[in-house]
Every structure is written in C-alpha cells, then in structure tokens.
N, C-alpha and C positions, 0 to 999 in steps of 0.2 A: 752764900751771896747770890749765886746763880739761881737757886731755887726761889729765893725771895723775889728776885727780879721777874721771873716767869709768872709767879703768883700775882704780882702787881699788874703785869700786862694783861693777865687773864681777867682781873677785876675791871680794868679799864674797858676791855672789849665787851664784857658783860654789861657795863654801864651804858655803852653806846647802843646796845641792842642790835638786832639782826640788820644787816645792810640790805637795802631794797635796790635791786638792779634797775637801772634806768631802762624804760621801754624804748625800743628803736623801731622806726618804720623806714625800711630801705626803699628808696624811690628811684626808679629809672626815668631819666629825662632826656629829651633831645634839645640841643642847644637853642636857647632863646624861648623855650616853651614854658612848662609849668613853673620852674623855679624862678625864672626872670619875671614871669607874670605875677606870681604870688608875692615876690619881694617888692616889685613895683607897686602893687596894690596895697601893701602893708598889712597882709592878712596872716603873717607868720608870727605875730607877737603872742606871748602867753601860752606857748605850747607846753603841755604837761608830759611830753615825750620828745625824743630827739629824732630829727629827720636826717637820714644818711643818704646823700644824693650821689648818684652815679650817672655820668653823661654818656650818651650813645649817639652815633652819627645817623642812625635811622631806626625804624621800628623793628626790623627783622632781628638785629643783634640784641635789642632791648628784650624782645620776646624770648630769644634764646637764653638770655641771662635769667629771665623769670622761670623758664623751664628748668634751668640748672639749679634753681634755688638761691641765686646770688642776690636777687632783689625780691621785694614783696609786691610792688605796685608800679605802674607806669602808665604812660599815655600813648595811644596809637590810633591810626585811622581804621575804618571798618575793614578795608581789604586785608592788611597784614594780620589783623586780629582773626578774621575768618579763616585764613590759611593756617594760622597757628593752631586754632581750635580743631580744624579738620585733621591736622597732623598729630593730634593727640596731646598737645600741650595742655596741662591742667590749669586753664585760665578762664576767668569769667569777667565780663564787663559789668561794673557796678555803678557807673555814672556815664551819661550820654550827653553829647553836644551836637547841635546842628549848625550848619553854616551854608550860606549860598555858595554855589560852585563855579563862580566866574573864574576863579584861579586854578581850577582843575580843568585842564584844557589840552586838546590836540593842537599843536602849533606847527605852522609851516613858515617857510621863508616869505618875506613880504611880496616878492615877485613870483612866487610859485604858481604854476598853472592849476594846481589843485584848488578847487573852489567848493566842493561838497564832499561829504563823507563817502559818497559813492565813488568819487574820483580816487579814493585810496585803494581801490581794488588792485591787487598785485604790487602795491607799493611797500616800501621799507619804513617801519616805524620803530623809533627808539623809545624805550621806557624800561623801568625796573620790573622784573618778573614778580607777579603777585602784588604789585603796588596799586594804589588808587589810579595811577596813570594807566596801568594795564586794564583796570576795571572800566575806565571811561571809554577806552577803545572798544572793548567787547560790547558795552552798552550802546555805543554809537553805531557799531556795525549791525547789531540787532535792529536798531531803529531804522536803519537804511535797508534792511532786508538782506544783509550779507552774512555769510557764515564766518565764524571766528578764524578759519584758515584762509580767508580771502586776502589777508595781508601777511607780510613777512616781518615778524618781530625781531628786533635786535635788542637784546637785553643788556642795557648799559646803565651805570649810575648817572645822575643828572649832569655832572660836569662833562663826562665823556659824551653823553647824548647831545648836549649843547654844541660841542665841537663837531660832532658827526653831522648835525643839521647844517651848521655853518659851512662845512666843507663839501656838502653835497653827498656824503657817504650814506645818508638816509634821506627820505623824502618828508618825514614828519617826526615830531618829538611830542610825546604825551607826558605831561608833567604836572606839577602842583606848585603851591606857594612855598617859598618866596620866588622860585625860579620863573614862574609865569610873569609876575609883576615886574621883576628885574629885566627880563627879556623884552617885555612890551615897552617899558619906559625907555629902554635903550634903542628901540626901533628895529630890533633884530628879528621879530617874528610877527605873524598874523594869526589870530585865533581862528581855527577852522570850525571847531565845535567845543563848547565848554560842557561841564557836567550838569548844568541846570536842566531839570526835567527828566534826566535819564539816570542820574545817580542820587542817592538819598542825602548826601552831605552829612554823614554821621562820623563822629570820632568818639573814642571812649577813654575813660579811666578804667584800667583793668588790673586785676589782682590774681595772684595764685590762689588755688583752692585752699591751700594750707593757711595762707594769710587771712583769707575770709573767715576761717574758723578761729584762728588763734589771736588775730589782731583786729577784730571787728570794731571795737570802740575807736581805735586809732584810725581805721579806714573811714569811719563815719565822720570823725572830726576833720580829717584831711579832705574828704569830699565836700563838706560844708565850706571849708576855707577856699577850696578851688572854685566852687560855684560862686562865692562872693567875688573872687578875683575876676572871673569871667564877666560877671555883671558890671563890675567897675570898668573893665576895658570896653564893654559894649556901650556903656553910657558915653564915653569919650575915649576914642582910641589913640588920641595924640600922646598922652603921657607914656603909655606902654610902647608906642611906636618909637618914642625918643629913647627909651631904655633899650629896646631891642636893637635899634640902629647902632648904638654905641657898643653893644655887646658883640654883634655880628660883624660890624664894619661895612654895612651897606648904607647907601643914602636913605635918609628918613622917608623920602618919597615912596620907597619900596614898601615898608611895613604900613605906611598910611594908606596906600592903595589897597594892600592886602586886607588889613583889618577893617578898613572902612566898608569894603564891599562884601566881605565874608560874613560879618555880623554874627560871630560865634555866640551861641547862647546855650545854657544848660537846659535840658529837657528831661522829663521823667522817662524811665524805661517802662513804657506802656505798650498797649496793643499795637499802636502805630509803629513804634520803634522795632518791636519784635517782628512785625510784618515786613518792614523794610529790610531788616537783617536777613530774614528768610529769603527775600527776593535776591539779595546778594549771593547767598549760598546757592540758590537755584541757578543763577546766572553762571557761576563757576562750574557747576555740574554740567550744564548744557554745553559749555565751552570745552569740557573735558579736562579742566584744571584740577577739579576735585572729584575723585571717584565716588559714584553714587553710594557705594557701600560705606564710605568713610565720612560722608557728609553729615555734620551735626544738625540737630534741630535748633532753631534760633532760641527757643524758650529754655533750652538746656544750657546755653552759654551766656545768657543775660540774667543778671540778678537785679530784680526790681525792688528789693527790700531796703535800699538806701535812699529812696525817693524823698522821704520826710527829712532825713538828715541833710540832704543836698538842696532843700528848698530855700531859696534866698529870702531872708527876712530883713 
C-alpha cells in the first residue's frame, strides 16, 4: 500500500514538471523614496519577478547591507555612493538622477550674525560625515577660498544637528531634504549657501556587482519603471507629495516645496555625469577624506549600459 502511494505521488510530481523558482530582486529603500514613489505612480503592475523591499534610515546602512549581500539594489546620493566605492564596496551606479540643489544647504539661525561662507571660518558646523551635507560645506569653503580645516565639524544625525543649532551648540547645520524645507517653513533657519552651482545634484540607483551580472534583466526592468515614476512625479509633484506626506507624517507643504523646486529627472550616465562624479571624488581627495591611493575612477564605478532601458517612452 505504501509503495503504491509513493508511486502515485511520483507520477503526480512528474506530471507537474520541474518547479521554476520565482526570481527576486532585493531592493533597499529609504522611507518615502523609491517604493512610495513607484506605488504612487502605479508602475509596479505586471512584474514578472518579485520585489523584496528592505527599509533603511539612511544611505550608509543601505550600502552596508549591499556590501554584505543582503540586498541587490538601492538608491543613494552621490556622496555616500562615492565613499562606499572608495571603501571597496563592490557597487556600481546604473541609473542617474539630477535635481536642483535648493534643498541641500548650509543653514544658520534667522538672527545669526553669519552672513557669508567666509564668516564660517573657525565656526562649528553640524552634519553627517560623508553625507551630501558634508559635501556642500567642502564645496562652499573651496568657493570662498578657505581650506577644509577652517571650520570645526560636529558629525551628528539630522535630528541631533537640528537641536544643536537651535540650542546654540553649533553655529550652522548643513543638511538636505526634507529637513531643509521643514526647517524653512517653520521659520527656524536661514539659508546661508545652497548647493546650486557648487555641487552636481546627482543621485543614483546602485547595484552590487554580483547583481549586475546575475540579475541584469530584472535591473533593466526596475530601472525603466523607476524612470517612469520619476517622470510622473516631475510632471506634477502634488500626487506624490500627498502620498509622501501621509507616509512620513509631515505637512504636505514640506514635500511640495521639496519636490517642486528639486525637479528630479532621470539622466543618462554620459560623459557629463562621469565628469561630475570625478569632480566629487577629486574634492574628497583634496579634503583628505579619501586617500588618493584608494580613490576610484568615476568611469569604473558608473555603468552606462542601462541608458536605453531607462529611457522614458
């Protein structure tokens, strides 16, 4: 009886044929970013694979997870990406976005006597080490003819940096969105210098080198959908701002100000993007944040081969 049952089960299994494992793309996200955008834009219908989302509070832990092989792909700004690549993380950017840099800014209290970047000499500035906030301070100092060590950095996460500025523990806070828009709308800060003209306004979709080899069709499809979502939000930021506001719990005026002036748009990884990325690398080398011997070349960490897949049609 037992033998007949096993034989029957074997026939059933043979009839079903070999099972095909569902392909999975493991995506690292920061709250309110790619997943919220893509869901709001309605571009996730009809996937032939499964997206497995993991949420991170910032780019640094997302890149650590990618380095550990816990995720395949994620989104980050040019600064943390550059530091990760210089640290030996096997990561490459395969999709690029540009935006205006009004929201990347060095902020001071409204009544601060600091009026120019030159006035920052000897002052205390709060920001995250290796962040785009760190980047804009270095670029602004160079523009003013000041060395990187002419200010005193206090490396703090945004919530702590905001409190430090309000209490007078630091003289300035260098940060990004949504913190800039939220602080401006609340009347808590004055913009001393934003990133327009001194930083390239680049962010990337990045993937591990192993995923670029093993999951290329999935990455191409994901890139195309993300590019369509960005185009949707660029055409009218209000629907995305409404979704983002409910998800994050900040007033809708904050994302409207942010998205409206940032104007995120997908761009090809071309000679201009490669040149801008190289300028970022060179800036960090000059500032002593990346040893020259470990500095990557931009063309080695940017993958231009997904340009056609990400072209919005």
